[in-house]
Jmol script that loads the backbone (N, CA, C; Angstrom):
load data "model"
ATOM      1  N   MET A   1       0.826  -1.184   0.000  1.00  0.00           N
ATOM      2  CA  MET A   1       0.000   0.000   0.000  1.00  0.00           C
ATOM      3  C   MET A   1       0.872   1.249   0.000  1.00  0.00           C
ATOM      4  N   SER A   2       1.949   1.256  -0.693  1.00  0.00           N
ATOM      5  CA  SER A   2       2.845   2.408  -0.691  1.00  0.00           C
ATOM      6  C   SER A   2       2.274   3.590  -1.471  1.00  0.00           C
ATOM      7  N   ASP A   3       1.414   3.340  -2.445  1.00  0.00           N
ATOM      8  CA  ASP A   3       0.849   4.433  -3.239  1.00  0.00           C
ATOM      9  C   ASP A   3      -0.558   4.835  -2.789  1.00  0.00           C
ATOM     10  N   GLY A   4      -1.016   4.309  -1.646  1.00  0.00           N
ATOM     11  CA  GLY A   4      -2.337   4.669  -1.123  1.00  0.00           C
ATOM     12  C   GLY A   4      -3.476   3.860  -1.711  1.00  0.00           C
ATOM     13  N   LYS A   5      -3.182   2.872  -2.530  1.00  0.00           N
ATOM     14  CA  LYS A   5      -4.227   2.058  -3.142  1.00  0.00           C
ATOM     15  C   LYS A   5      -4.193   0.660  -2.549  1.00  0.00           C
ATOM     16  N   LEU A   6      -5.362   0.090  -2.417  1.00  0.00           N
ATOM     17  CA  LEU A   6      -5.504  -1.272  -1.915  1.00  0.00           C
ATOM     18  C   LEU A   6      -6.189  -2.118  -2.969  1.00  0.00           C
ATOM     19  N   SER A   7      -5.862  -3.374  -2.995  1.00  0.00           N
ATOM     20  CA  SER A   7      -6.618  -4.267  -3.871  1.00  0.00           C
ATOM     21  C   SER A   7      -7.753  -4.862  -3.047  1.00  0.00           C
ATOM     22  N   LEU A   8      -8.892  -5.022  -3.673  1.00  0.00           N
ATOM     23  CA  LEU A   8     -10.067  -5.529  -2.983  1.00  0.00           C
ATOM     24  C   LEU A   8     -10.445  -6.898  -3.496  1.00  0.00           C
ATOM     25  N   LYS A   9     -10.960  -7.692  -2.584  1.00  0.00           N
ATOM     26  CA  LYS A   9     -11.500  -8.986  -2.969  1.00  0.00           C
ATOM     27  C   LYS A   9     -12.972  -8.784  -3.293  1.00  0.00           C
ATOM     28  N   ALA A  10     -13.606  -9.828  -3.775  1.00  0.00           N
ATOM     29  CA  ALA A  10     -15.026  -9.748  -4.100  1.00  0.00           C
ATOM     30  C   ALA A  10     -15.820  -9.349  -2.858  1.00  0.00           C
ATOM     31  N   SER A  11     -16.744  -8.437  -3.034  1.00  0.00           N
ATOM     32  CA  SER A  11     -17.593  -7.994  -1.925  1.00  0.00           C
ATOM     33  C   SER A  11     -19.003  -7.784  -2.458  1.00  0.00           C
ATOM     34  N   SER A  12     -19.913  -7.586  -1.536  1.00  0.00           N
ATOM     35  CA  SER A  12     -21.284  -7.334  -1.953  1.00  0.00           C
ATOM     36  C   SER A  12     -21.744  -6.004  -1.375  1.00  0.00           C
ATOM     37  N   PHE A  13     -22.757  -5.438  -1.992  1.00  0.00           N
ATOM     38  CA  PHE A  13     -23.286  -4.150  -1.554  1.00  0.00           C
ATOM     39  C   PHE A  13     -24.801  -4.252  -1.529  1.00  0.00           C
ATOM     40  N   ASN A  14     -25.399  -3.756  -0.453  1.00  0.00           N
ATOM     41  CA  ASN A  14     -26.845  -3.778  -0.303  1.00  0.00           C
ATOM     42  C   ASN A  14     -27.320  -2.341  -0.109  1.00  0.00           C
ATOM     43  N   GLN A  15     -28.001  -1.800  -1.102  1.00  0.00           N
ATOM     44  CA  GLN A  15     -28.479  -0.411  -1.073  1.00  0.00           C
ATOM     45  C   GLN A  15     -29.408  -0.162   0.113  1.00  0.00           C
ATOM     46  N   ASP A  16     -30.304  -1.111   0.400  1.00  0.00           N
ATOM     47  CA  ASP A  16     -31.257  -0.930   1.509  1.00  0.00           C
ATOM     48  C   ASP A  16     -30.540  -0.855   2.851  1.00  0.00           C
ATOM     49  N   GLU A  17     -29.559  -1.723   3.067  1.00  0.00           N
ATOM     50  CA  GLU A  17     -28.784  -1.677   4.310  1.00  0.00           C
ATOM     51  C   GLU A  17     -28.019  -0.359   4.425  1.00  0.00           C
ATOM     52  N   ALA A  18     -27.493   0.113   3.318  1.00  0.00           N
ATOM     53  CA  ALA A  18     -26.754   1.372   3.327  1.00  0.00           C
ATOM     54  C   ALA A  18     -27.677   2.536   3.684  1.00  0.00           C
ATOM     55  N   ARG A  19     -28.916   2.517   3.173  1.00  0.00           N
ATOM     56  CA  ARG A  19     -29.885   3.573   3.509  1.00  0.00           C
ATOM     57  C   ARG A  19     -30.244   3.538   4.980  1.00  0.00           C
ATOM     58  N   VAL A  20     -30.423   2.339   5.528  1.00  0.00           N
ATOM     59  CA  VAL A  20     -30.734   2.215   6.953  1.00  0.00           C
ATOM     60  C   VAL A  20     -29.563   2.735   7.786  1.00  0.00           C
ATOM     61  N   ASP A  21     -28.345   2.374   7.397  1.00  0.00           N
ATOM     62  CA  ASP A  21     -27.163   2.847   8.123  1.00  0.00           C
ATOM     63  C   ASP A  21     -27.032   4.367   8.048  1.00  0.00           C
ATOM     64  N   LEU A  22     -27.336   4.946   6.901  1.00  0.00           N
ATOM     65  CA  LEU A  22     -27.296   6.400   6.758  1.00  0.00           C
ATOM     66  C   LEU A  22     -28.327   7.042   7.686  1.00  0.00           C
ATOM     67  N   ALA A  23     -29.535   6.495   7.726  1.00  0.00           N
ATOM     68  CA  ALA A  23     -30.580   7.027   8.605  1.00  0.00           C
ATOM     69  C   ALA A  23     -30.158   6.921  10.069  1.00  0.00           C
ATOM     70  N   LYS A  24     -29.586   5.785  10.454  1.00  0.00           N
ATOM     71  CA  LYS A  24     -29.123   5.605  11.836  1.00  0.00           C
ATOM     72  C   LYS A  24     -28.024   6.607  12.184  1.00  0.00           C
ATOM     73  N   MET A  25     -27.124   6.866  11.244  1.00  0.00           N
ATOM     74  CA  MET A  25     -26.053   7.836  11.471  1.00  0.00           C
ATOM     75  C   MET A  25     -26.646   9.230  11.706  1.00  0.00           C
ATOM     76  N   ILE A  26     -27.610   9.604  10.878  1.00  0.00           N
ATOM     77  CA  ILE A  26     -28.239  10.919  11.011  1.00  0.00           C
ATOM     78  C   ILE A  26     -28.948  11.026  12.360  1.00  0.00           C
ATOM     79  N   ILE A  27     -29.635   9.968  12.760  1.00  0.00           N
ATOM     80  CA  ILE A  27     -30.344   9.970  14.045  1.00  0.00           C
ATOM     81  C   ILE A  27     -29.357  10.069  15.203  1.00  0.00           C
ATOM     82  N   ARG A  28     -28.393   9.170  15.235  1.00  0.00           N
ATOM     83  CA  ARG A  28     -27.469   9.104  16.375  1.00  0.00           C
ATOM     84  C   ARG A  28     -26.682  10.386  16.569  1.00  0.00           C
ATOM     85  N   HIS A  29     -26.208  10.963  15.482  1.00  0.00           N
ATOM     86  CA  HIS A  29     -25.349  12.144  15.594  1.00  0.00           C
ATOM     87  C   HIS A  29     -26.110  13.457  15.421  1.00  0.00           C
ATOM     88  N   GLU A  30     -27.444  13.335  15.266  1.00  0.00           N
ATOM     89  CA  GLU A  30     -28.309  14.499  15.135  1.00  0.00           C
ATOM     90  C   GLU A  30     -27.879  15.420  13.988  1.00  0.00           C
ATOM     91  N   TYR A  31     -27.487  14.789  12.886  1.00  0.00           N
ATOM     92  CA  TYR A  31     -27.145  15.565  11.698  1.00  0.00           C
ATOM     93  C   TYR A  31     -28.430  16.098  11.065  1.00  0.00           C
ATOM     94  N   PRO A  32     -28.352  17.227  10.410  1.00  0.00           N
ATOM     95  CA  PRO A  32     -29.542  17.712   9.698  1.00  0.00           C
ATOM     96  C   PRO A  32     -29.796  16.831   8.477  1.00  0.00           C
ATOM     97  N   LEU A  33     -31.055  16.716   8.093  1.00  0.00           N
ATOM     98  CA  LEU A  33     -31.387  15.923   6.905  1.00  0.00           C
ATOM     99  C   LEU A  33     -30.707  16.479   5.661  1.00  0.00           C
ATOM    100  N   SER A  34     -30.405  17.753   5.684  1.00  0.00           N
ATOM    101  CA  SER A  34     -29.783  18.388   4.520  1.00  0.00           C
ATOM    102  C   SER A  34     -28.369  17.880   4.254  1.00  0.00           C
ATOM    103  N   ILE A  35     -27.807  17.080   5.164  1.00  0.00           N
ATOM    104  CA  ILE A  35     -26.458  16.551   4.932  1.00  0.00           C
ATOM    105  C   ILE A  35     -26.398  15.779   3.623  1.00  0.00           C
ATOM    106  N   VAL A  36     -27.521  15.157   3.227  1.00  0.00           N
ATOM    107  CA  VAL A  36     -27.526  14.371   1.989  1.00  0.00           C
ATOM    108  C   VAL A  36     -27.463  15.265   0.755  1.00  0.00           C
ATOM    109  N   ASP A  37     -27.659  16.568   0.934  1.00  0.00           N
ATOM    110  CA  ASP A  37     -27.553  17.516  -0.181  1.00  0.00           C
ATOM    111  C   ASP A  37     -26.152  18.113  -0.314  1.00  0.00           C
ATOM    112  N   HIS A  38     -25.317  17.910   0.694  1.00  0.00           N
ATOM    113  CA  HIS A  38     -23.975  18.503   0.683  1.00  0.00           C
ATOM    114  C   HIS A  38     -23.106  17.798  -0.350  1.00  0.00           C
ATOM    115  N   ASP A  39     -22.540  18.565  -1.258  1.00  0.00           N
ATOM    116  CA  ASP A  39     -21.781  17.966  -2.357  1.00  0.00           C
ATOM    117  C   ASP A  39     -20.574  17.157  -1.889  1.00  0.00           C
ATOM    118  N   LEU A  40     -19.852  17.626  -0.877  1.00  0.00           N
ATOM    119  CA  LEU A  40     -18.685  16.874  -0.419  1.00  0.00           C
ATOM    120  C   LEU A  40     -19.090  15.604   0.337  1.00  0.00           C
ATOM    121  N   PHE A  41     -20.218  15.632   1.028  1.00  0.00           N
ATOM    122  CA  PHE A  41     -20.716  14.413   1.682  1.00  0.00           C
ATOM    123  C   PHE A  41     -21.094  13.389   0.624  1.00  0.00           C
ATOM    124  N   ARG A  42     -21.759  13.831  -0.428  1.00  0.00           N
ATOM    125  CA  ARG A  42     -22.113  12.923  -1.523  1.00  0.00           C
ATOM    126  C   ARG A  42     -20.859  12.331  -2.177  1.00  0.00           C
ATOM    127  N   LYS A  43     -19.865  13.188  -2.375  1.00  0.00           N
ATOM    128  CA  LYS A  43     -18.608  12.718  -2.976  1.00  0.00           C
ATOM    129  C   LYS A  43     -17.932  11.699  -2.063  1.00  0.00           C
ATOM    130  N   TYR A  44     -17.921  12.000  -0.757  1.00  0.00           N
ATOM    131  CA  TYR A  44     -17.311  11.080   0.199  1.00  0.00           C
ATOM    132  C   TYR A  44     -18.008   9.716   0.160  1.00  0.00           C
ATOM    133  N   CYS A  45     -19.322   9.701   0.128  1.00  0.00           N
ATOM    134  CA  CYS A  45     -20.074   8.437   0.098  1.00  0.00           C
ATOM    135  C   CYS A  45     -19.830   7.671  -1.197  1.00  0.00           C
ATOM    136  N   HIS A  46     -19.666   8.395  -2.263  1.00  0.00           N
ATOM    137  CA  HIS A  46     -19.482   7.759  -3.575  1.00  0.00           C
ATOM    138  C   HIS A  46     -18.069   7.188  -3.736  1.00  0.00           C
ATOM    139  N   THR A  47     -17.091   7.800  -3.073  1.00  0.00           N
ATOM    140  CA  THR A  47     -15.702   7.361  -3.234  1.00  0.00           C
ATOM    141  C   THR A  47     -15.494   5.914  -2.787  1.00  0.00           C
ATOM    142  N   PRO A  48     -15.874   5.532  -1.553  1.00  0.00           N
ATOM    143  CA  PRO A  48     -15.657   4.129  -1.172  1.00  0.00           C
ATOM    144  C   PRO A  48     -16.685   3.164  -1.775  1.00  0.00           C
ATOM    145  N   GLN A  49     -17.873   3.685  -2.131  1.00  0.00           N
ATOM    146  CA  GLN A  49     -18.906   2.814  -2.673  1.00  0.00           C
ATOM    147  C   GLN A  49     -19.640   3.515  -3.819  1.00  0.00           C
ATOM    148  N   PRO A  50     -19.110   3.401  -5.026  1.00  0.00           N
ATOM    149  CA  PRO A  50     -19.721   4.064  -6.180  1.00  0.00           C
ATOM    150  C   PRO A  50     -21.144   3.603  -6.478  1.00  0.00           C
ATOM    151  N   LEU A  51     -21.536   2.429  -5.994  1.00  0.00           N
ATOM    152  CA  LEU A  51     -22.885   1.928  -6.254  1.00  0.00           C
ATOM    153  C   LEU A  51     -23.948   2.574  -5.367  1.00  0.00           C
ATOM    154  N   PHE A  52     -23.517   3.266  -4.290  1.00  0.00           N
ATOM    155  CA  PHE A  52     -24.495   3.848  -3.376  1.00  0.00           C
ATOM    156  C   PHE A  52     -25.260   4.971  -4.068  1.00  0.00           C
ATOM    157  N   ASP A  53     -26.583   4.832  -4.074  1.00  0.00           N
ATOM    158  CA  ASP A  53     -27.462   5.817  -4.700  1.00  0.00           C
ATOM    159  C   ASP A  53     -27.998   6.734  -3.592  1.00  0.00           C
ATOM    160  N   MET A  54     -27.382   7.904  -3.450  1.00  0.00           N
ATOM    161  CA  MET A  54     -27.792   8.850  -2.410  1.00  0.00           C
ATOM    162  C   MET A  54     -29.205   9.323  -2.698  1.00  0.00           C
ATOM    163  N   ARG A  55     -30.049   9.284  -1.686  1.00  0.00           N
ATOM    164  CA  ARG A  55     -31.436   9.694  -1.837  1.00  0.00           C
ATOM    165  C   ARG A  55     -31.627  11.119  -1.356  1.00  0.00           C
ATOM    166  N   SER A  56     -32.805  11.662  -1.607  1.00  0.00           N
ATOM    167  CA  SER A  56     -33.111  13.036  -1.206  1.00  0.00           C
ATOM    168  C   SER A  56     -33.384  13.090   0.294  1.00  0.00           C
ATOM    169  N   ARG A  57     -33.381  14.303   0.835  1.00  0.00           N
ATOM    170  CA  ARG A  57     -33.670  14.458   2.258  1.00  0.00           C
ATOM    171  C   ARG A  57     -35.086  13.997   2.587  1.00  0.00           C
ATOM    172  N   ASN A  58     -36.020  14.147   1.651  1.00  0.00           N
ATOM    173  CA  ASN A  58     -37.387  13.677   1.902  1.00  0.00           C
ATOM    174  C   ASN A  58     -37.448  12.150   1.993  1.00  0.00           C
ATOM    175  N   THR A  59     -36.670  11.475   1.171  1.00  0.00           N
ATOM    176  CA  THR A  59     -36.632  10.015   1.223  1.00  0.00           C
ATOM    177  C   THR A  59     -35.995   9.554   2.528  1.00  0.00           C
ATOM    178  N   ILE A  60     -34.914  10.218   2.949  1.00  0.00           N
ATOM    179  CA  ILE A  60     -34.258   9.869   4.211  1.00  0.00           C
ATOM    180  C   ILE A  60     -35.201  10.136   5.381  1.00  0.00           C
ATOM    181  N   LYS A  61     -35.947  11.240   5.307  1.00  0.00           N
ATOM    182  CA  LYS A  61     -36.925  11.551   6.360  1.00  0.00           C
ATOM    183  C   LYS A  61     -37.970  10.436   6.444  1.00  0.00           C
ATOM    184  N   LYS A  62     -38.438   9.971   5.291  1.00  0.00           N
ATOM    185  CA  LYS A  62     -39.408   8.872   5.264  1.00  0.00           C
ATOM    186  C   LYS A  62     -38.797   7.608   5.857  1.00  0.00           C
ATOM    187  N   ASP A  63     -37.539   7.322   5.515  1.00  0.00           N
ATOM    188  CA  ASP A  63     -36.858   6.154   6.073  1.00  0.00           C
ATOM    189  C   ASP A  63     -36.805   6.239   7.601  1.00  0.00           C
ATOM    190  N   ILE A  64     -36.482   7.414   8.122  1.00  0.00           N
ATOM    191  CA  ILE A  64     -36.390   7.611   9.567  1.00  0.00           C
ATOM    192  C   ILE A  64     -37.758   7.444  10.216  1.00  0.00           C
ATOM    193  N   LEU A  65     -38.784   8.017   9.615  1.00  0.00           N
ATOM    194  CA  LEU A  65     -40.132   7.879  10.170  1.00  0.00           C
ATOM    195  C   LEU A  65     -40.605   6.426  10.120  1.00  0.00           C
ATOM    196  N   ASP A  66     -40.245   5.705   9.062  1.00  0.00           N
ATOM    197  CA  ASP A  66     -40.579   4.278   8.969  1.00  0.00           C
ATOM    198  C   ASP A  66     -39.881   3.487  10.078  1.00  0.00           C
ATOM    199  N   MET A  67     -38.601   3.807  10.324  1.00  0.00           N
ATOM    200  CA  MET A  67     -37.856   3.142  11.395  1.00  0.00           C
ATOM    201  C   MET A  67     -38.502   3.436  12.749  1.00  0.00           C
ATOM    202  N   TYR A  68     -38.921   4.677  12.944  1.00  0.00           N
ATOM    203  CA  TYR A  68     -39.588   5.054  14.190  1.00  0.00           C
ATOM    204  C   TYR A  68     -40.872   4.245  14.366  1.00  0.00           C
ATOM    205  N   GLU A  69     -41.666   4.141  13.314  1.00  0.00           N
ATOM    206  CA  GLU A  69     -42.948   3.432  13.411  1.00  0.00           C
ATOM    207  C   GLU A  69     -42.728   1.952  13.722  1.00  0.00           C
ATOM    208  N   ILE A  70     -41.745   1.332  13.095  1.00  0.00           N
ATOM    209  CA  ILE A  70     -41.431  -0.072  13.371  1.00  0.00           C
ATOM    210  C   ILE A  70     -41.020  -0.238  14.829  1.00  0.00           C
ATOM    211  N   GLY A  71     -40.164   0.667  15.315  1.00  0.00           N
ATOM    212  CA  GLY A  71     -39.734   0.618  16.711  1.00  0.00           C
ATOM    213  C   GLY A  71     -40.878   0.864  17.678  1.00  0.00           C
ATOM    214  N   ARG A  72     -41.779   1.776  17.319  1.00  0.00           N
ATOM    215  CA  ARG A  72     -42.926   2.094  18.175  1.00  0.00           C
ATOM    216  C   ARG A  72     -43.838   0.877  18.307  1.00  0.00           C
ATOM    217  N   VAL A  73     -44.134   0.241  17.184  1.00  0.00           N
ATOM    218  CA  VAL A  73     -44.997  -0.941  17.200  1.00  0.00           C
ATOM    219  C   VAL A  73     -44.334  -2.064  17.997  1.00  0.00           C
ATOM    220  N   LYS A  74     -43.049  -2.273  17.784  1.00  0.00           N
ATOM    221  CA  LYS A  74     -42.316  -3.318  18.510  1.00  0.00           C
ATOM    222  C   LYS A  74     -42.368  -3.054  20.015  1.00  0.00           C
ATOM    223  N   THR A  75     -42.170  -1.810  20.421  1.00  0.00           N
ATOM    224  CA  THR A  75     -42.207  -1.453  21.840  1.00  0.00           C
ATOM    225  C   THR A  75     -43.598  -1.661  22.417  1.00  0.00           C
ATOM    226  N   MET A  76     -44.621  -1.283  21.670  1.00  0.00           N
ATOM    227  CA  MET A  76     -45.994  -1.465  22.155  1.00  0.00           C
ATOM    228  C   MET A  76     -46.316  -2.952  22.318  1.00  0.00           C
ATOM    229  N   LEU A  77     -45.878  -3.776  21.379  1.00  0.00           N
ATOM    230  CA  LEU A  77     -46.115  -5.218  21.489  1.00  0.00           C
ATOM    231  C   LEU A  77     -45.378  -5.806  22.694  1.00  0.00           C
ATOM    232  N   GLU A  78     -44.145  -5.339  22.928  1.00  0.00           N
ATOM    233  CA  GLU A  78     -43.391  -5.805  24.092  1.00  0.00           C
ATOM    234  C   GLU A  78     -44.089  -5.391  25.379  1.00  0.00           C
ATOM    235  N   SER A  79     -44.606  -4.144  25.429  1.00  0.00           N
ATOM    236  CA  SER A  79     -45.268  -3.691  26.644  1.00  0.00           C
ATOM    237  C   SER A  79     -46.556  -4.434  26.902  1.00  0.00           C
ATOM    238  N   GLU A  80     -47.286  -4.779  25.843  1.00  0.00           N
ATOM    239  CA  GLU A  80     -48.529  -5.521  26.022  1.00  0.00           C
ATOM    240  C   GLU A  80     -48.260  -6.940  26.532  1.00  0.00           C
ATOM    241  N   ALA A  81     -47.080  -7.472  26.217  1.00  0.00           N
ATOM    242  CA  ALA A  81     -46.738  -8.837  26.628  1.00  0.00           C
ATOM    243  C   ALA A  81     -46.276  -8.902  28.087  1.00  0.00           C
ATOM    244  N   ASN A  82     -46.020  -7.775  28.716  1.00  0.00           N
ATOM    245  CA  ASN A  82     -45.529  -7.733  30.090  1.00  0.00           C
ATOM    246  C   ASN A  82     -46.579  -7.159  31.027  1.00  0.00           C
ATOM    247  N   GLU A  83     -46.598  -7.672  32.236  1.00  0.00           N
ATOM    248  CA  GLU A  83     -47.505  -7.147  33.252  1.00  0.00           C
ATOM    249  C   GLU A  83     -46.748  -6.137  34.112  1.00  0.00           C
ATOM    250  N   GLY A  84     -47.484  -5.193  34.670  1.00  0.00           N
ATOM    251  CA  GLY A  84     -46.864  -4.236  35.585  1.00  0.00           C
ATOM    252  C   GLY A  84     -45.897  -3.277  34.916  1.00  0.00           C
ATOM    253  N   ILE A  85     -46.173  -2.911  33.699  1.00  0.00           N
ATOM    254  CA  ILE A  85     -45.313  -1.988  32.968  1.00  0.00           C
ATOM    255  C   ILE A  85     -45.484  -0.576  33.517  1.00  0.00           C
ATOM    256  N   CYS A  86     -44.393   0.094  33.638  1.00  0.00           N
ATOM    257  CA  CYS A  86     -44.415   1.499  34.055  1.00  0.00           C
ATOM    258  C   CYS A  86     -43.866   2.323  32.901  1.00  0.00           C
ATOM    259  N   HIS A  87     -44.707   3.124  32.300  1.00  0.00           N
ATOM    260  CA  HIS A  87     -44.270   3.970  31.190  1.00  0.00           C
ATOM    261  C   HIS A  87     -44.040   5.390  31.686  1.00  0.00           C
ATOM    262  N   HIS A  88     -43.027   5.968  31.182  1.00  0.00           N
ATOM    263  CA  HIS A  88     -42.797   7.388  31.423  1.00  0.00           C
ATOM    264  C   HIS A  88     -42.321   7.964  30.099  1.00  0.00           C
ATOM    265  N   GLY A  89     -43.072   8.854  29.548  1.00  0.00           N
ATOM    266  CA  GLY A  89     -42.687   9.461  28.277  1.00  0.00           C
ATOM    267  C   GLY A  89     -42.425  10.941  28.457  1.00  0.00           C
ATOM    268  N   ARG A  90     -41.486  11.456  27.716  1.00  0.00           N
ATOM    269  CA  ARG A  90     -41.170  12.871  27.780  1.00  0.00           C
ATOM    270  C   ARG A  90     -41.059  13.361  26.343  1.00  0.00           C
ATOM    271  N   TYR A  91     -41.867  14.326  25.990  1.00  0.00           N
ATOM    272  CA  TYR A  91     -41.878  14.841  24.628  1.00  0.00           C
ATOM    273  C   TYR A  91     -41.472  16.314  24.663  1.00  0.00           C
ATOM    274  N   ILE A  92     -40.513  16.650  23.870  1.00  0.00           N
ATOM    275  CA  ILE A  92     -40.022  18.019  23.858  1.00  0.00           C
ATOM    276  C   ILE A  92     -39.922  18.486  22.413  1.00  0.00           C
ATOM    277  N   ASP A  93     -40.421  19.658  22.145  1.00  0.00           N
ATOM    278  CA  ASP A  93     -40.259  20.269  20.828  1.00  0.00           C
ATOM    279  C   ASP A  93     -39.330  21.459  21.015  1.00  0.00           C
ATOM    280  N   ILE A  94     -38.131  21.329  20.527  1.00  0.00           N
ATOM    281  CA  ILE A  94     -37.125  22.371  20.700  1.00  0.00           C
ATOM    282  C   ILE A  94     -36.863  23.015  19.349  1.00  0.00           C
ATOM    283  N   ARG A  95     -36.820  24.304  19.328  1.00  0.00           N
ATOM    284  CA  ARG A  95     -36.489  25.005  18.094  1.00  0.00           C
ATOM    285  C   ARG A  95     -35.151  25.690  18.257  1.00  0.00           C
ATOM    286  N   SER A  96     -34.273  25.416  17.353  1.00  0.00           N
ATOM    287  CA  SER A  96     -32.961  26.052  17.383  1.00  0.00           C
ATOM    288  C   SER A  96     -33.107  27.477  16.851  1.00  0.00           C
ATOM    289  N   PRO A  97     -32.821  28.500  17.681  1.00  0.00           N
ATOM    290  CA  PRO A  97     -33.026  29.878  17.238  1.00  0.00           C
ATOM    291  C   PRO A  97     -32.117  30.291  16.085  1.00  0.00           C
ATOM    292  N   LYS A  98     -30.920  29.725  16.027  1.00  0.00           N
ATOM    293  CA  LYS A  98     -29.986  30.119  14.972  1.00  0.00           C
ATOM    294  C   LYS A  98     -30.329  29.469  13.637  1.00  0.00           C
ATOM    295  N   GLN A  99     -30.684  28.192  13.674  1.00  0.00           N
ATOM    296  CA  GLN A  99     -30.896  27.450  12.436  1.00  0.00           C
ATOM    297  C   GLN A  99     -32.358  27.312  12.061  1.00  0.00           C
ATOM    298  N   MET A 100     -33.267  27.684  12.953  1.00  0.00           N
ATOM    299  CA  MET A 100     -34.706  27.552  12.711  1.00  0.00           C
ATOM    300  C   MET A 100     -35.064  26.107  12.337  1.00  0.00           C
ATOM    301  N   ILE A 101     -34.452  25.168  13.059  1.00  0.00           N
ATOM    302  CA  ILE A 101     -34.698  23.751  12.829  1.00  0.00           C
ATOM    303  C   ILE A 101     -35.488  23.213  14.013  1.00  0.00           C
ATOM    304  N   LYS A 102     -36.503  22.406  13.763  1.00  0.00           N
ATOM    305  CA  LYS A 102     -37.281  21.791  14.834  1.00  0.00           C
ATOM    306  C   LYS A 102     -36.677  20.435  15.181  1.00  0.00           C
ATOM    307  N   TYR A 103     -36.606  20.153  16.470  1.00  0.00           N
ATOM    308  CA  TYR A 103     -36.156  18.861  16.945  1.00  0.00           C
ATOM    309  C   TYR A 103     -37.221  18.302  17.872  1.00  0.00           C
ATOM    310  N   MET A 104     -37.376  17.011  17.887  1.00  0.00           N
ATOM    311  CA  MET A 104     -38.263  16.383  18.853  1.00  0.00           C
ATOM    312  C   MET A 104     -37.514  15.230  19.487  1.00  0.00           C
ATOM    313  N   VAL A 105     -37.523  15.189  20.812  1.00  0.00           N
ATOM    314  CA  VAL A 105     -36.865  14.125  21.553  1.00  0.00           C
ATOM    315  C   VAL A 105     -37.941  13.321  22.260  1.00  0.00           C
ATOM    316  N   VAL A 106     -37.888  12.029  22.114  1.00  0.00           N
ATOM    317  CA  VAL A 106     -38.842  11.153  22.791  1.00  0.00           C
ATOM    318  C   VAL A 106     -38.033  10.164  23.619  1.00  0.00           C
ATOM    319  N   THR A 107     -38.302  10.139  24.918  1.00  0.00           N
ATOM    320  CA  THR A 107     -37.644   9.201  25.808  1.00  0.00           C
ATOM    321  C   THR A 107     -38.722   8.395  26.514  1.00  0.00           C
ATOM    322  N   VAL A 108     -38.610   7.098  26.457  1.00  0.00           N
ATOM    323  CA  VAL A 108     -39.578   6.229  27.123  1.00  0.00           C
ATOM    324  C   VAL A 108     -38.795   5.230  27.962  1.00  0.00           C
ATOM    325  N   HIS A 109     -39.229   5.057  29.215  1.00  0.00           N
ATOM    326  CA  HIS A 109     -38.632   4.080  30.114  1.00  0.00           C
ATOM    327  C   HIS A 109     -39.720   3.088  30.495  1.00  0.00           C
ATOM    328  N   TYR A 110     -39.373   1.816  30.530  1.00  0.00           N
ATOM    329  CA  TYR A 110     -40.319   0.810  31.018  1.00  0.00           C
ATOM    330  C   TYR A 110     -39.557  -0.347  31.611  1.00  0.00           C
ATOM    331  N   VAL A 111     -40.235  -1.088  32.462  1.00  0.00           N
ATOM    332  CA  VAL A 111     -39.665  -2.253  33.111  1.00  0.00           C
ATOM    333  C   VAL A 111     -40.434  -3.469  32.601  1.00  0.00           C
ATOM    334  N   ASP A 112     -39.698  -4.474  32.116  1.00  0.00           N
ATOM    335  CA  ASP A 112     -40.395  -5.671  31.635  1.00  0.00           C
ATOM    336  C   ASP A 112     -40.418  -6.746  32.729  1.00  0.00           C
ATOM    337  N   ASN A 113     -41.004  -7.894  32.435  1.00  0.00           N
ATOM    338  CA  ASN A 113     -41.174  -8.945  33.423  1.00  0.00           C
ATOM    339  C   ASN A 113     -39.864  -9.542  33.917  1.00  0.00           C
ATOM    340  N   SER A 114     -38.812  -9.445  33.148  1.00  0.00           N
ATOM    341  CA  SER A 114     -37.543 -10.044  33.583  1.00  0.00           C
ATOM    342  C   SER A 114     -36.667  -9.012  34.270  1.00  0.00           C
TER     343      SER A 114
END
end "model"
wireframe off; spacefill off
backbone 0.3
color backbone group
């Protein structure tokens, strides 16, 4: 690797997994959805994986909302399966004065049967 290049063996790429990972990254690090519009971010994503088809911020938003709904349903099913559940939810709508961006934080705590 003296010239900065590596040889690669056969590998596979899954567009759906890459989209989920991108959504998780945006959620975890609280990146703005507009990151997918940034030209250097797009270039960075394309460099290691030219097959990755970057989607629009609206598509990423839909992916995130779909992930939320799946998690919400899973949590509700888990809570229904347990007795003596204690739910505590906290909902906050915060507006960033500088960026005029809305954020919502949802925290739920519960105790299951085990």
